[in-house]
N, C-alpha and C positions, 0 to 999 in steps of 0.2 A: 771403567768404574762398574763394579758388580751391582746388579739390581736385586733387591730383596724379593723373594717370592711373595705372592699375595698371601695375606694372613687368613687363616680359617676363622669363621665367626666363633666368638667365645660362647660356649653353651651356657644356658641359664642354670644357675645353681639351684638345687632343689630347695623348696620352702619347708616350713614346719610340717612335720608328719611325713616327710619324704616325697610329697607331691611336687611335680614340676611347676615352676613359676610361669604365669601367663604374661605375655607381653602387654604392656599398657599402651593404649591407643586413645587419642583424643576423641570424644564423642562427635558424631557427624554434625550435630547442631552447632558445635563450636568451631567447625572448620570454615575458614574464609578462603575458599578455593576460587581461583580466577576462572571465568568462563572460557571454554575452549571453542574457537570457531570451527566450522566444518572444514574438512580437508578438500583441496581443489580436485578437479577432474584430472585424471592422469592424461598426459599428452598422447596424441594420436601416434601410432607407429608409422615410421617412415616407409613410404611405398617405393618399390624398386623403380628405377628409371624407365624400364621397358613398359611397366604397367601404367605409369603416368603419361607416356607418349601415346599409347593405344588404349583408350578407355573401353571397357566392355560395352556391348550394345544393350544388354539387359541391365536393369538397375540392380545393384548389390542388395542382398537382404539386410535388414536392419539388425544390428548387433548391440546387445546391451552392454553397458559400461558401469563398473562399480568403482566407487572411491574407497580409499583406505579409511578405516575407522579412526575417529579422533580419540582423545584421552578417555572419553566416557563410553566408548564402544559404539557410537552412532555413525552410520555411513549411509550413502545414497546409492541407489541402483536406477540408472536411466534405461529406458527401452532402446535408445540409440544415442550415439555421441552427440551431446548438445553443442550447438554453435557458440553458445556463451552461457556462463553461469554467474549471475550477479553476486553470489555469495563467495566467489573466489577472491574478491578484493576486500572481504570483511576483515577488520582488525579488532583489536581489543577495545579501542575507543568506540566502535560501533555497537559493541555488546554491553557497554556500561551505561547505565542510566544515571548520569551525574552531570551537573552543570559546571563542575570545576574543570572539566576537560576542554571547555570552550576557551578560546583565546580572545583577547581584547581587540585583535586586529581583524577579526572576521566581521565583514560588513555585507549583509545580504542585498543591499540596494544596488541598483545599476550605477556604474561609474559615470555614465553620460547624463544621468538624471540627478539633480540636486536633492538632498534629503528632505527639503521643505516643499517639493513639488506637490500640487500645482500653485502654491502661493509664491509671492514675490521674494520673501526672505524668511529667515528662521524665526524672527520675532513674531510675525503674523501667524506662522504655522504653529508656534507654541501657544499663542493666545487662542486660536481656533481649536486646537486640540484640547485645551482646558475647557472650552465651552461645550464641545460635542462629546468628549469622552467622560466628563464628570456626570454627576447625578443631576436629575431635573430640579431637585430642591437643594440649593446650595447650602452647605453646612460649614461649621468651623473647619473641618478637615479640608473642604474644598477651597476655602479661603487660604489656608496654609499652603495648599498645593499651588494656588495662583502666585503666592509670594515666592515660595522656595523653588518651584519648578519652572516658573515663567519669568517673573520680574527679576529675580536675583540670579538667573542663569547667565553664564559668561557670554553667550551669543545674543542676549537680549539688548536691543538698542531702541530707546524711545523715539528716535528720529524716524524709524521705519513706520511708525503709526501715524504719521502726518497724512491727512486725507483718508483715514481708515473708514471703511464701510463694511459692516457685517453682511449686508445684502449682496454686495459685489463679491466678497470672498466666498460666500456660499454658492453663488452662481458659478464662479470659477471651479469650485469643487464639484458641482454637479456636471459641468461641461467636461471635466476631465474624466469622470466616471462613466459618462454616456458613451455608447458605441459610436465610432466615427462613421460607420457605413449604414446607419439607420436613416430611413426616409421618413418624412413627416406623415404621421398616421399609419405607418407600416411597421411590421416587426423588424428587428435587426436582421442583417444578412445571415444566412445559414439557419434561420429560424422560419418555421411555417406555422400557419394557423389552420386548424382542422376541427372536426366535429365528430362526435360519437353518438350512436343511437342506443338507448338503453330500454330494456323491457320494463314496464311499470308493474309494480305489484298490484294484485287484485285481491284484497282481503275478503274472505267468505265467498269467493266466487271460484268455481272450478272450470277452468278453461285450459286449452292447450297453449303452450308458450308461443307458438306461432301466431295465435289469435290475440295475444296481449297487446295492449296499446304501447306505442313507442314514444319516447321523449328524446329529442335531439339536444345534446349538450354542445353548444358552440363556444367559440373563443378559446380553444385549447391551443396553447403555444407549445411547440415541441421541436426537437432537433432530430434528424434521422440518425439511426444507430451508427451508420457508416461515418458520419461527420464527427460524432463523439469519439469513435475508435481512432479516426485519423488524428484528432487533436491529442489523444492520449499517447498514441504510438509515435508521434513526431515531437513530443515534448520532452523535457528533461527527465520526467519520471520513468520513461521507458528504460533507462539504464538499470533500474531495479526490478524490471519485469522478468518473470520466469517464463520463457517461451517454450521450454521443453519440460514436461512434468516428470516427476521421479517418485520413487517410493523410499521413504525414510525407514531405516531398519536399525534395530538395537541388539547388540550382543551383550547380554547381562554378564557373561563370564569373560569378557574381554580384559586382558591384562596388557597394559602398555609396555611393560618390560619383557613380555613374552607374547608378541602378536601372533594371531592365528595366521595360518597359510591363506593367502589371497585366493579368491575363487578363480578358477581357470576359465578363460573365455573360450569355451568349447561348445559343441552342439549339445545343448541341454533342452529337455522338454520345457517349453514356456507356458506360463499360466495365461489366464484371460487378459491380463494386463500387459502381456508381452515381456514379462520378466522371468528370470529363473526362479525355481521354487525356493521358498523360505528355508534356510538351513535349520537343522534341528536345534531347538533352544533359542533361536532368534525370534524377535517380536517386531511387528510393524509399528511405526510411530505415526499417529495421525495428528493433524493440527492446521494444515493449510489446504486451500482448494487445489493447488497444483501438486499435492501429494496424495490426492484421493483416487480411488479406483475409477470413478466415473471420468475424471479428467484423463487418466491414462488410457482408458478404453476409447474415449473420443479421439485422443491423439493417435492411437494405433489405427483408427478407421480413416485417417486422412490419406489421400492419395499421395504417393511419392512422385517426385519430379526429377527429371534428368538434369535440370539446370543446376550448376554447382553453387551459384550465388542466389538461388531462389529457395525460400523455405516456407512451408505451410505450417501454421501454428493455430492454436485454439485461443480465442479471445473469450475469457470467462466473465460474462457480464453479471453484475450484481446490482439490483435496483433497491432504492430506499426512498421512502416518502413519509412525510408527517406534516401536519398542519403547523404553520408558523404565525405567531401573533406579531403584527407589524406596529402596534402602537400601545402605549400604556393606557390610553383612554379610547373608548369606542370598541367596535367589533371588527376593525380592519384586519384581515388575515389573508394568508396565502398558503397554497398547498403545492410545494415544489416536488419534483421528482428528480433524484440524483442517480447517476450511474457510477458504480465502482467496478474495479476489475479484480477478479480473483487471482490474476497473474502476479499481483503485488502482495507482499507479505501483510498479514493482518496487523502486525506490530507497526508497520508504516501507515496502513490505512487508518489506524486508530488515532494517529497524531493529527490534530487540526492544522498544524503548521505544514504538513506534507501536501496539502491541497490535492488529496487523492480523489475527491468527488467532482463530478462533472455535471453541469446543468443539462438535464435531459428534456424536461417538460414542466409546464405550470398548469395545474388542473384546477378549474373553478369549482367551487362548492355547489353541489346540486341537491343537498339534503332538503332544503326548503321547497325547491321546485318539485321534487318527487313526492313530498308530503302533500303539497297542494293538489297535485294531479291525482293522487290516490284518494283524496277526500271528495273529489268532484263526482 
């Protein structure tokens, strides 16, 4: 069966006055384009059998790796081949901020723990939830919530409330939240108590800082940095950590229908970040800690290891602290210190449900003590 040759595009007929007609295109603000995930890291080239059997004595030099640009012309350049890239498994569902993509079968609770733990049944759990999660001053809306969300719920059973005691239920709730390895009068395991000496201010007095009076702040509960890093790197959040930094670049003139020639992995002069020079017209994209120049420079300063299954990486600590009010009445407050990791994307750290913050220390308030000492 003969096949018709491809047709030539029909030229646009000239408009009034003999001028050529322009093609109409929908304005950019009306385009609903689907976000394009980043392209994965290209696979490593296969080594010859003779090289795999006799590894060289010296460590091979690091070689940069470039990914293909996506539909927007954005690509990554790594200083060396990463052992893993968490963005390789990203899908369209991960890039969409909509709740309609969630399914009803998703249950974040542990299968071995009932959903009403630590209470005996769902009836008591719903009643205690209404008591603790509602407002302190019960209103008409709170009463509607009690009837509709607790009493009229399908798993509510009045027989479960026989012998009910709110004091006993609160004690079970406190015992379940308390650390199991804490000794009486001692901080929980993996926590330490220390002190810090501060130089007191001396208004209207000229003295050397070494001669200034000191005030020792005691009762500071803290965790060592290594313990926090171990908890983060052995937890489920480590699957989304970027262990190898990279530079994000953008080609404004990238055309998906006519892609540019890929950069050749050859001997090129590298910049201070250990990357090839930026091609003409391309622009770097900043937005994450693991794409910054400081992170790349720190990564390049790491010593290389000859162990094939041992990798040295940078743990980008980020600290955050702010005073927290503990009660609606009174002045009870707390000053916690949290640790975050720049290896995790800021879009994940910003979600409270991701639990990306780790308890680092609890700092007592010393403003009143410093004021009293400076007035003496």
